[in-house]
Backbone as CSV, one residue per row, in Angstrom:
resi,resn,N_x,N_y,N_z,CA_x,CA_y,CA_z,C_x,C_y,C_z
1,UNK,-0.379,9.517,-8.157,0.549,9.720,-7.123,1.131,11.085,-6.683
2,UNK,0.931,11.243,-4.980,1.892,12.838,-4.668,3.015,12.860,-4.720
3,UNK,4.050,13.525,-4.559,5.419,13.014,-3.239,6.320,14.183,-4.598
4,UNK,7.499,13.216,-4.802,8.535,13.837,-5.194,8.127,14.499,-6.851
5,UNK,8.987,15.765,-6.960,9.024,16.314,-8.367,9.202,15.731,-9.550
6,UNK,8.053,15.264,-10.519,8.191,14.466,-11.483,8.461,15.581,-13.081
7,UNK,9.356,15.606,-13.592,9.276,16.665,-14.869,9.006,16.183,-16.026
8,UNK,8.730,14.692,-16.050,7.989,14.098,-17.436,6.745,14.972,-17.625
9,UNK,6.361,15.120,-18.894,4.787,15.487,-18.923,4.094,14.494,-19.120
10,UNK,2.636,14.534,-18.358,1.769,13.551,-18.786,1.726,12.869,-19.951
11,UNK,1.825,13.373,-20.970,1.868,12.688,-22.188,2.978,11.534,-22.178
12,UNK,4.246,11.662,-21.677,5.145,10.686,-21.741,5.022,9.700,-21.012
13,UNK,4.123,10.223,-19.893,4.145,8.732,-19.107,2.566,8.359,-18.708
14,UNK,1.788,9.036,-19.653,0.498,8.835,-19.222,0.076,7.296,-18.890
15,UNK,0.646,6.230,-20.043,0.304,5.031,-20.052,1.165,4.079,-18.897
16,UNK,0.891,3.322,-18.104,1.265,2.778,-17.318,2.062,1.553,-17.605
17,UNK,1.276,1.134,-18.750,1.849,-0.132,-18.921,3.117,0.011,-20.120
18,UNK,3.626,1.282,-20.287,4.545,1.143,-21.310,6.104,1.342,-21.037
19,UNK,7.024,0.845,-21.317,8.131,0.708,-21.082,9.000,1.834,-21.307
20,UNK,9.556,2.184,-20.025,10.570,3.313,-19.938,12.052,3.173,-19.808
21,UNK,12.683,4.211,-20.635,13.953,4.304,-20.665,14.629,4.786,-19.274
22,UNK,16.040,4.241,-19.089,16.818,4.887,-17.688,16.670,6.298,-17.997
23,UNK,16.592,6.930,-18.991,16.836,8.525,-19.031,15.501,9.136,-18.545
24,UNK,14.458,8.581,-18.976,13.032,8.520,-18.752,12.539,8.519,-17.175
25,UNK,13.450,7.475,-16.509,12.956,7.230,-15.170,13.662,8.374,-14.585
26,UNK,15.110,8.499,-14.800,15.971,9.644,-14.194,15.072,10.838,-13.916
27,UNK,14.294,11.295,-15.381,13.723,12.703,-15.090,12.306,12.406,-14.185
28,UNK,11.810,11.159,-14.418,10.140,10.627,-13.748,11.019,11.140,-11.959
29,UNK,11.942,10.775,-11.721,12.216,10.563,-10.256,13.110,11.817,-9.645
30,UNK,13.482,12.478,-10.814,14.517,13.915,-10.664,15.865,13.391,-10.386
31,UNK,16.369,12.347,-10.733,17.847,12.196,-10.026,18.530,12.031,-11.544
32,UNK,19.886,11.698,-11.223,20.742,11.549,-12.470,20.579,10.233,-12.846
33,UNK,20.675,10.333,-14.202,20.557,9.000,-14.958,21.867,7.907,-14.282
34,UNK,23.053,7.898,-13.902,23.971,7.177,-13.176,23.175,6.443,-12.219
35,UNK,22.051,7.185,-11.299,21.908,6.699,-10.173,20.855,5.887,-10.424
36,UNK,20.003,5.956,-11.489,18.904,4.926,-12.228,19.917,3.709,-12.251
37,UNK,20.869,3.872,-13.082,21.632,2.680,-13.471,22.188,1.804,-12.581
38,UNK,22.752,2.433,-11.216,23.346,1.850,-10.205,22.087,1.432,-9.519
39,UNK,21.121,1.851,-9.257,20.112,1.297,-8.536,19.453,-0.055,-9.242
40,UNK,19.303,0.050,-10.196,18.958,-1.272,-11.093,19.824,-2.247,-11.293
41,UNK,21.098,-1.797,-11.559,22.283,-2.773,-11.556,22.296,-3.621,-9.765
42,UNK,22.189,-2.579,-8.914,22.005,-3.257,-7.663,20.728,-4.096,-7.408
43,UNK,19.938,-4.384,-7.909,18.919,-4.766,-7.957,17.970,-4.162,-6.569
44,UNK,18.232,-2.765,-6.205,17.268,-1.920,-5.769,16.017,-1.053,-6.283
45,UNK,16.101,-1.330,-7.551,15.128,-0.538,-8.438,14.603,-1.593,-9.384
46,UNK,13.146,-1.885,-9.727,12.549,-2.949,-10.575,12.986,-2.359,-11.990
47,UNK,13.346,-3.162,-12.755,13.659,-3.156,-13.760,14.157,-4.267,-14.700
48,UNK,14.056,-4.572,-16.237,14.485,-5.469,-16.918,15.823,-5.063,-17.693
49,UNK,17.038,-5.757,-17.988,17.768,-5.387,-19.608,17.072,-6.094,-20.417
50,UNK,17.034,-5.346,-21.718,16.710,-5.908,-23.323,17.783,-5.726,-23.786
51,UNK,18.909,-6.487,-24.245,20.068,-6.206,-24.397,21.052,-5.871,-23.966
52,UNK,21.415,-4.583,-23.856,22.029,-3.709,-23.188,21.412,-2.512,-22.638
53,UNK,20.055,-2.834,-22.858,19.304,-1.311,-22.388,18.236,-1.816,-21.036
54,UNK,18.243,-1.191,-19.816,17.839,-0.948,-19.155,16.016,-0.636,-19.389
55,UNK,15.089,-1.266,-18.904,13.779,-0.772,-19.146,12.801,-1.037,-17.776
56,UNK,12.224,0.055,-17.476,11.212,0.111,-16.491,9.769,0.304,-16.745
57,UNK,8.803,-0.356,-15.951,7.110,-0.029,-15.798,6.929,0.836,-14.842
58,UNK,6.250,1.900,-15.556,5.924,3.054,-14.461,4.943,2.623,-13.399
59,UNK,4.016,1.556,-13.295,3.472,1.207,-12.243,4.382,0.567,-11.214
60,UNK,5.587,0.099,-11.460,6.397,-0.861,-10.493,6.888,0.436,-10.483
61,UNK,7.756,1.488,-10.727,8.364,2.613,-10.470,7.457,3.376,-9.269
62,UNK,5.756,3.098,-9.333,5.314,3.729,-8.214,5.096,3.271,-6.948
63,UNK,4.965,1.996,-7.154,4.941,0.962,-5.999,6.158,1.111,-5.259
64,UNK,7.518,1.006,-5.550,8.748,1.197,-5.456,8.799,2.405,-4.564
65,UNK,7.999,3.466,-5.129,7.937,5.073,-4.594,7.259,4.959,-3.194
66,UNK,6.356,4.234,-3.582,4.982,4.020,-2.283,5.915,3.807,-1.231
67,UNK,6.993,2.935,-1.580,7.350,1.978,-0.133,8.459,2.966,0.260
68,UNK,9.444,3.432,-0.486,10.169,4.449,-0.403,10.088,5.439,0.777
69,UNK,8.589,6.491,0.326,8.127,6.909,1.087,7.264,6.606,2.371
70,UNK,7.001,5.576,2.689,6.632,4.745,3.941,7.897,4.741,4.849
71,UNK,9.210,4.278,3.832,10.367,3.686,4.744,10.268,2.067,4.756
72,UNK,9.283,1.750,3.918,9.498,0.262,3.860,10.752,-0.295,2.853
73,UNK,11.396,-1.158,3.829,13.146,-1.675,3.436,13.712,-0.484,3.071
74,UNK,15.138,-0.684,2.517,15.990,0.246,2.982,15.602,1.606,1.718
75,UNK,16.324,2.847,2.413,16.066,4.183,1.860,17.189,4.409,0.802
76,UNK,16.591,4.491,-0.691,17.480,4.728,-1.536,17.505,6.285,-1.865
77,UNK,16.167,6.955,-1.944,16.153,8.207,-2.231,15.419,9.110,-0.817
78,UNK,16.256,10.596,-1.178,15.716,11.373,0.261,14.452,11.808,-0.154
79,UNK,13.361,11.582,0.746,12.112,11.640,0.727,11.702,13.104,1.662
80,UNK,11.469,13.996,0.994,11.468,15.562,1.664,10.012,15.167,2.503
81,UNK,10.315,16.502,3.520,9.061,16.664,4.791,7.507,16.762,4.014
82,UNK,7.694,17.231,2.500,6.511,17.630,1.943,5.778,16.556,1.434
83,UNK,6.433,15.340,1.196,5.630,14.141,0.829,4.471,13.603,1.757
84,UNK,4.705,14.082,2.849,3.889,13.440,4.326,2.705,13.736,4.253
85,UNK,1.502,12.932,4.456,0.199,13.047,4.140,-0.293,13.932,5.339
86,UNK,-0.879,14.904,5.254,-1.811,15.381,6.559,-2.630,14.662,7.486
87,UNK,-2.342,14.434,8.664,-2.996,13.315,9.392,-4.552,13.762,9.222
88,UNK,-5.027,15.312,8.793,-6.687,15.216,9.022,-7.105,15.356,7.470
89,UNK,-6.085,14.764,6.614,-6.494,14.912,4.928,-7.963,14.276,4.749
90,UNK,-8.008,12.487,5.671,-8.820,11.631,5.437,-9.459,11.100,6.707
91,UNK,-10.777,10.617,6.493,-11.390,10.123,7.800,-11.758,8.624,7.956
92,UNK,-11.234,7.847,8.763,-11.431,6.466,8.226,-12.533,6.138,8.104
93,UNK,-13.618,6.730,8.633,-15.006,6.123,8.986,-15.945,6.613,7.850
94,UNK,-14.899,7.309,6.721,-15.525,7.352,4.973,-14.998,6.229,4.491
95,UNK,-14.829,5.519,4.548,-14.466,3.882,3.807,-14.525,2.757,4.599
96,UNK,-14.609,3.237,5.778,-14.228,1.719,6.609,-15.398,1.596,7.618
97,UNK,-16.117,0.212,8.194,-16.921,0.242,8.895,-16.707,-0.850,9.784
98,UNK,-17.634,-1.548,10.843,-17.085,-2.754,11.319,-17.570,-3.821,10.553
99,UNK,-18.665,-4.029,10.148,-18.980,-4.862,8.670,-17.681,-5.073,7.861
100,UNK,-16.764,-3.943,7.663,-15.669,-4.517,6.938,-14.464,-5.483,7.344
101,UNK,-14.842,-5.970,8.647,-13.677,-6.464,9.096,-14.010,-8.129,9.177
102,UNK,-12.994,-8.714,8.739,-13.267,-10.178,9.576,-11.930,-10.334,10.601
103,UNK,-12.655,-10.696,11.905,-11.824,-10.608,12.701,-11.280,-11.957,13.480
104,UNK,-11.586,-12.909,12.655,-10.597,-14.325,12.701,-10.895,-15.101,11.444
105,UNK,-9.771,-14.663,10.436,-9.700,-15.463,8.989,-9.426,-16.555,9.152
106,UNK,-10.382,-17.509,8.300,-9.713,-19.048,8.161,-8.909,-19.276,7.106
107,UNK,-8.049,-18.427,6.416,-7.249,-18.981,5.549,-5.644,-18.916,6.360
108,UNK,-5.090,-19.510,5.442,-3.748,-19.765,5.993,-2.440,-19.641,5.599
109,UNK,-3.153,-19.424,4.050,-1.682,-19.041,2.996,-1.933,-17.715,2.612
110,UNK,-1.094,-17.411,1.762,-1.070,-15.993,1.126,-2.255,-15.527,0.079
111,UNK,-2.223,-16.620,-0.572,-3.475,-16.378,-1.584,-4.528,-16.842,-1.556
112,UNK,-4.865,-17.604,-0.198,-6.287,-17.493,0.381,-6.675,-16.682,1.286
113,UNK,-5.485,-15.779,1.835,-5.859,-14.622,2.353,-6.574,-13.569,1.685
114,UNK,-5.728,-13.398,0.547,-6.425,-12.502,-0.271,-7.922,-12.931,-0.915
115,UNK,-7.990,-13.846,-1.435,-9.028,-14.443,-1.769,-10.367,-14.074,-0.892
116,UNK,-9.666,-14.362,0.383,-10.971,-14.137,1.633,-11.210,-12.856,1.856
117,UNK,-10.317,-11.938,1.993,-10.566,-10.744,1.791,-11.038,-9.919,0.611
118,UNK,-10.842,-10.374,-0.479,-11.230,-9.916,-1.589,-12.710,-10.530,-1.881
119,UNK,-13.087,-11.196,-1.208,-14.249,-12.032,-1.408,-15.611,-11.295,-0.854
120,UNK,-14.952,-10.829,0.862,-15.352,-10.117,1.770,-15.879,-8.574,1.037
121,UNK,-15.131,-8.136,0.366,-15.163,-6.943,-0.258,-16.198,-6.816,-1.542
122,UNK,-16.246,-7.788,-2.001,-17.376,-8.424,-2.950,-18.455,-8.304,-2.344
123,UNK,-18.714,-9.015,-1.110,-19.953,-9.462,-0.645,-20.675,-8.184,0.147
124,UNK,-20.264,-7.294,0.292,-20.363,-5.987,0.603,-20.560,-5.137,-0.360
125,UNK,-20.297,-5.323,-1.655,-20.718,-4.639,-3.027,-19.744,-3.479,-2.566
126,UNK,-18.567,-3.777,-2.582,-17.620,-2.269,-2.752,-16.614,-2.970,-4.257
127,UNK,-16.486,-4.209,-4.758,-15.953,-3.891,-5.616,-16.984,-4.851,-6.694
128,UNK,-16.617,-4.411,-7.864,-17.756,-5.076,-9.429,-17.419,-6.358,-9.572
129,UNK,-16.146,-6.912,-9.487,-15.218,-8.348,-10.109,-14.439,-8.670,-8.894
130,UNK,-15.337,-9.607,-8.154,-14.177,-10.097,-7.490,-12.975,-11.148,-7.601
131,UNK,-13.028,-11.677,-8.973,-12.063,-12.410,-9.915,-10.820,-11.246,-10.061
132,UNK,-11.215,-10.243,-10.661,-10.325,-8.892,-10.891,-9.373,-8.927,-9.537
133,UNK,-10.117,-8.278,-8.433,-9.817,-7.941,-7.167,-8.842,-8.923,-6.545
134,UNK,-8.866,-9.880,-7.003,-7.976,-11.183,-6.468,-6.980,-11.042,-7.164
135,UNK,-6.860,-11.070,-8.792,-5.612,-11.178,-9.584,-5.131,-9.774,-9.408
136,UNK,-5.583,-8.492,-8.793,-5.101,-7.495,-8.924,-4.106,-7.512,-7.597
137,UNK,-4.721,-7.859,-6.461,-3.806,-7.948,-5.489,-2.646,-8.903,-5.376
138,UNK,-3.104,-10.167,-5.965,-1.953,-11.048,-5.975,-0.762,-10.500,-6.794
139,UNK,-1.317,-9.501,-8.076,-0.424,-8.881,-8.772,0.880,-8.397,-8.153
140,UNK,0.095,-7.193,-7.087,1.001,-6.448,-6.516,1.965,-6.735,-5.437
141,UNK,1.673,-8.196,-5.208,1.960,-9.042,-4.080,3.377,-9.478,-4.904
142,UNK,3.299,-9.999,-6.000,4.628,-10.826,-6.444,5.346,-9.579,-6.831
143,UNK,5.211,-8.496,-7.465,6.111,-7.338,-7.587,6.703,-7.042,-6.659
144,UNK,6.154,-6.927,-5.407,6.716,-6.240,-3.914,5.817,-6.676,-3.164
145,UNK,6.112,-7.781,-2.016,4.774,-7.642,-0.798,5.106,-6.937,-0.045
146,UNK,3.602,-6.778,0.359,3.011,-5.478,1.229,3.180,-6.047,2.442
147,UNK,3.718,-6.645,3.323,4.027,-7.172,4.813,4.995,-6.156,4.944
148,UNK,5.188,-5.187,6.045,6.236,-4.056,6.440,6.863,-4.481,7.736
149,UNK,6.775,-5.931,7.990,7.018,-5.936,9.352,5.958,-5.785,10.530
150,UNK,6.503,-6.168,11.905,5.540,-5.842,12.849,4.092,-6.586,12.976
151,UNK,3.811,-7.848,12.055,2.945,-8.105,11.680,1.776,-7.669,11.115
152,UNK,2.171,-6.698,10.457,1.235,-5.754,9.664,1.641,-6.043,7.895
153,UNK,0.030,-6.060,7.228,0.156,-6.057,5.990,-0.246,-4.957,5.343
154,UNK,0.081,-4.168,4.194,-1.028,-3.161,3.930,-1.084,-3.454,2.459
155,UNK,-2.119,-3.826,1.767,-2.682,-4.541,0.505,-3.044,-3.781,-0.282
156,UNK,-2.820,-3.417,-1.613,-3.687,-2.626,-2.094,-3.287,-3.222,-3.910
157,UNK,-3.970,-2.664,-5.070,-3.738,-3.119,-6.299,-2.426,-2.361,-6.952
158,UNK,-1.695,-3.247,-7.991,-0.592,-2.085,-8.293,-1.207,-1.047,-9.459
159,UNK,-2.318,-1.347,-10.058,-2.743,-0.074,-11.001,-4.041,0.219,-10.471
160,UNK,-4.665,1.477,-10.527,-5.913,2.251,-10.121,-6.926,1.835,-11.282
161,UNK,-8.238,1.141,-11.006,-9.290,0.956,-11.756,-10.296,1.110,-11.429
162,UNK,-10.496,2.921,-11.261,-11.720,3.071,-10.582,-13.015,2.792,-10.860
163,UNK,-13.158,2.557,-12.502,-14.407,1.399,-12.598,-14.464,0.168,-11.882
164,UNK,-13.926,-0.314,-11.149,-13.938,-1.531,-10.395,-14.457,-1.567,-9.175
165,UNK,-14.018,-0.039,-8.616,-14.192,-0.119,-7.537,-15.402,0.690,-7.424
166,UNK,-16.594,0.492,-6.507,-17.796,1.076,-6.415,-17.915,2.325,-5.918
167,UNK,-17.102,2.438,-4.773,-16.708,3.301,-3.833,-15.378,3.400,-3.242
168,UNK,-14.675,4.099,-2.427,-13.216,4.019,-1.921,-13.715,3.204,-0.751
169,UNK,-12.769,2.150,-0.111,-13.242,1.516,0.558,-11.756,0.858,1.420
170,UNK,-12.366,0.224,2.803,-10.778,-0.342,3.192,-11.328,-1.829,3.851
171,UNK,-10.804,-2.666,3.904,-11.231,-4.016,4.769,-10.134,-4.396,5.221
172,UNK,-10.391,-5.068,6.629,-9.270,-5.393,7.331,-9.545,-6.834,7.551
173,UNK,-8.593,-7.873,7.613,-8.614,-9.626,8.427,-7.745,-9.472,9.226
174,UNK,-7.919,-10.249,10.046,-6.924,-10.704,11.711,-6.771,-11.749,11.513
175,UNK,-5.498,-12.426,11.758,-5.131,-13.957,11.532,-4.790,-13.969,12.808
176,UNK,-5.040,-14.903,14.276,-4.123,-14.769,15.344,-3.352,-15.652,15.395
177,UNK,-3.520,-16.727,14.465,-2.085,-17.530,14.141,-1.238,-16.876,13.525
178,UNK,-1.141,-16.247,12.394,-0.207,-15.902,11.521,-0.120,-16.205,10.528
179,UNK,-0.171,-15.641,9.382,0.459,-16.142,7.969,1.754,-15.761,7.309
180,UNK,2.377,-16.833,6.616,3.429,-16.248,6.100,3.148,-15.204,4.904
181,UNK,3.513,-14.226,4.567,3.421,-13.457,3.942,4.549,-12.376,3.506
182,UNK,5.860,-13.153,3.279,6.711,-12.527,3.182,7.121,-11.289,3.411
183,UNK,6.556,-11.083,5.001,7.177,-9.706,5.370,8.586,-9.520,5.213
184,UNK,9.115,-8.174,5.398,10.711,-7.681,5.813,11.116,-8.627,7.029
185,UNK,10.719,-8.579,7.933,11.429,-9.024,9.314,11.257,-10.713,9.024
186,UNK,10.467,-11.310,8.239,10.311,-12.848,8.128,9.652,-13.321,8.856
187,UNK,8.648,-12.574,9.823,7.707,-12.839,10.884,6.170,-12.928,9.900
188,UNK,5.368,-13.745,10.771,4.093,-14.021,9.921,3.320,-12.624,10.122
189,UNK,2.132,-12.273,9.377,1.584,-11.333,9.496,0.305,-11.811,9.994
190,UNK,-0.296,-10.775,10.939,-1.762,-11.000,11.620,-2.606,-10.118,11.219
191,UNK,-2.353,-8.601,10.665,-3.438,-8.032,10.449,-3.153,-7.394,8.956
192,UNK,-4.090,-7.633,8.069,-3.750,-7.121,6.735,-5.153,-5.987,6.071
193,UNK,-4.238,-4.936,6.056,-5.417,-3.846,5.554,-5.593,-4.041,4.225
194,UNK,-6.528,-3.831,3.578,-6.635,-3.961,2.029,-7.567,-2.718,1.229
195,UNK,-6.835,-2.119,0.346,-7.271,-0.791,0.503,-8.000,-0.648,-1.338
196,UNK,-9.040,-0.091,-1.480,-9.530,-0.115,-2.336,-9.962,1.393,-3.050
197,UNK,-9.088,2.156,-3.609,-9.064,3.291,-3.936,-9.699,3.711,-5.452
198,UNK,-10.576,4.550,-5.667,-10.668,4.905,-6.748,-9.585,5.860,-7.716
199,UNK,-8.921,6.704,-6.674,-8.036,7.853,-7.286,-7.087,7.762,-6.358
200,UNK,-5.648,7.579,-7.425,-4.284,7.257,-6.993,-4.042,8.512,-6.063
201,UNK,-4.844,9.755,-6.075,-4.185,10.687,-5.375,-4.244,10.346,-3.662
202,UNK,-5.480,9.465,-3.260,-5.743,9.294,-2.375,-4.975,7.775,-1.614
203,UNK,-4.138,7.214,-2.448,-3.130,5.980,-2.446,-2.492,6.293,-1.352
204,UNK,-1.301,7.211,-1.754,-0.205,7.340,-0.500,-0.335,7.894,0.732
205,UNK,-1.378,8.834,0.456,-2.007,9.595,1.872,-2.533,8.507,2.573
206,UNK,-3.252,7.880,2.421,-3.977,6.431,3.095,-2.694,5.821,3.526
207,UNK,-1.949,5.288,3.150,-0.935,4.356,3.220,0.206,5.013,4.485
208,UNK,0.082,6.121,4.240,0.654,6.846,5.278,0.088,7.134,6.567
209,UNK,-0.879,7.227,6.486,-1.794,7.487,7.478,-2.044,6.202,8.373
210,UNK,-2.295,5.209,7.639,-2.126,3.870,8.392,-1.209,3.284,8.782
211,UNK,0.069,3.724,8.033,1.203,3.344,9.236,1.539,3.880,9.985
212,UNK,1.372,5.311,10.008,1.392,6.019,11.386,0.617,5.580,12.602
213,UNK,-0.829,5.210,12.073,-1.678,4.771,13.114,-1.100,3.522,13.721
214,UNK,-1.133,2.378,13.064,-0.060,1.219,13.543,1.331,1.509,14.179
215,UNK,1.652,2.660,13.848,3.115,2.621,14.690,2.856,3.397,15.946
216,UNK,1.751,3.969,16.362,1.722,4.862,17.590,1.264,3.514,18.909
217,UNK,1.889,3.960,19.762,1.866,3.251,21.016,1.666,1.543,20.898
218,UNK,0.337,1.212,21.335,0.397,-0.088,21.477,-0.939,-0.387,20.605
219,UNK,-1.238,0.373,19.275,-2.049,0.027,18.490,-2.087,-1.140,18.262
220,UNK,-1.122,-1.823,17.787,-1.376,-3.254,16.954,-1.652,-4.193,17.970
221,UNK,-1.084,-4.132,18.967,-1.660,-5.005,20.724,-3.024,-4.674,20.817
222,UNK,-3.115,-3.814,20.726,-4.823,-3.304,21.051,-5.939,-3.920,19.579
223,UNK,-5.572,-3.960,18.845,-6.026,-4.736,17.679,-6.066,-6.148,17.989
224,UNK,-5.089,-6.545,18.360,-5.115,-8.164,18.524,-5.701,-8.424,19.526
225,UNK,-5.748,-7.585,20.581,-6.697,-8.152,21.987,-8.222,-7.800,21.957
226,UNK,-8.731,-6.807,20.720,-10.206,-7.034,20.461,-11.006,-8.351,20.136
227,UNK,-12.236,-8.358,20.755,-12.618,-9.853,20.602,-13.538,-9.332,19.389
228,UNK,-14.270,-8.282,19.085,-15.254,-7.946,17.990,-14.891,-7.497,17.381
229,UNK,-15.526,-7.396,15.726,-15.006,-6.278,14.938,-15.311,-5.013,15.180
230,UNK,-16.438,-4.537,15.879,-16.803,-3.292,16.974,-15.396,-3.175,17.565
231,UNK,-15.070,-3.790,18.453,-13.774,-3.795,19.374,-12.889,-3.407,18.430
232,UNK,-12.482,-3.922,17.295,-11.233,-3.841,16.538,-11.457,-2.202,15.885
233,UNK,-12.473,-2.202,15.162,-12.953,-0.533,14.578,-12.816,0.304,16.050
234,UNK,-13.264,0.061,17.102,-12.962,1.167,18.248,-11.433,1.189,18.374
235,UNK,-10.509,0.422,18.450,-9.258,0.087,18.540,-8.522,1.453,17.569
236,UNK,-9.295,1.064,16.509,-8.349,1.797,15.162,-8.791,2.823,15.261
237,UNK,-10.196,3.275,15.758,-10.885,4.717,15.360,-10.028,5.319,16.469
238,UNK,-9.432,5.076,17.743,-8.602,5.764,19.045,-6.819,5.626,17.870
239,UNK,-6.817,4.964,17.042,-5.466,5.129,16.988,-5.516,6.246,16.125
240,UNK,-6.502,6.313,15.324,-6.559,7.525,14.423,-6.726,8.929,14.913
241,UNK,-7.327,8.577,16.051,-7.419,10.401,17.374,-5.839,10.396,17.821
242,UNK,-5.334,9.270,17.778,-4.014,9.680,18.604,-3.015,10.663,17.557
243,UNK,-3.246,10.659,16.234,-2.782,11.319,15.307,-3.411,13.048,15.477
244,UNK,-4.576,13.521,15.770,-5.222,14.514,16.179,-4.239,15.536,16.940
245,UNK,-3.735,15.134,17.901,-2.938,16.567,18.627,-1.939,17.237,17.973
246,UNK,-1.195,16.251,17.082,-0.204,16.714,16.627,-0.773,17.649,15.246
247,UNK,-1.590,17.361,14.902,-2.179,18.008,13.813,-2.709,19.516,14.524
248,UNK,-3.254,19.415,15.634,-4.136,20.524,16.308,-2.805,21.668,16.799
249,UNK,-1.657,21.432,16.823,-0.571,22.070,17.339,0.090,22.794,16.197
250,UNK,-0.384,22.197,14.591,0.553,22.631,13.719,0.084,24.216,13.377
């Protein structure tokens, strides 16, 4: 994951399952240890108290940082301009096609939506194991819901398992009725973006880019009005093109 400066060596934090101490987290986040204790004590930072010591999982911290960088929920860290992904860094068509879209989801619950979209990715040959993908997406939702508000959710796995992903992809499901997805604004989610990325370096840039695209003008309304997967793809492509003028002037 790109972004905030990390001082800990790769050897110290290479295992994402390893429990980290408050001091290690402070080093990892480049903040004071007192800040870490304050955040976890207030419930803002994901951690668990074992005896009189706080312990943390790196994967959960990375998920929390992703949301901090995207502005999902209250911001507790200052995130500099340098972590923002260049808008030309990734091309939508490189991992997304009209066939990746379910324009009318039949599911009406969170887990059913995840199963339907994971099944679609599997049917397209994008993941090797549908059951793994379902479990991995649900695991992430249980740690921190992906509904950002405004009817949109950006789903992804908590851990990166490149061996399970045939090639980097995105699938998109739309529910006109909306589904309760524990979104930040408490409203139903209508658009479900699911990312399957081989490499963590692509993860934050893609999330950032999608968030920027959906925040532009009437992008969400256009996606909801579209009648077919082809029209949805065209609306999303137009939202992507709307980012280019700023890049061209930089």
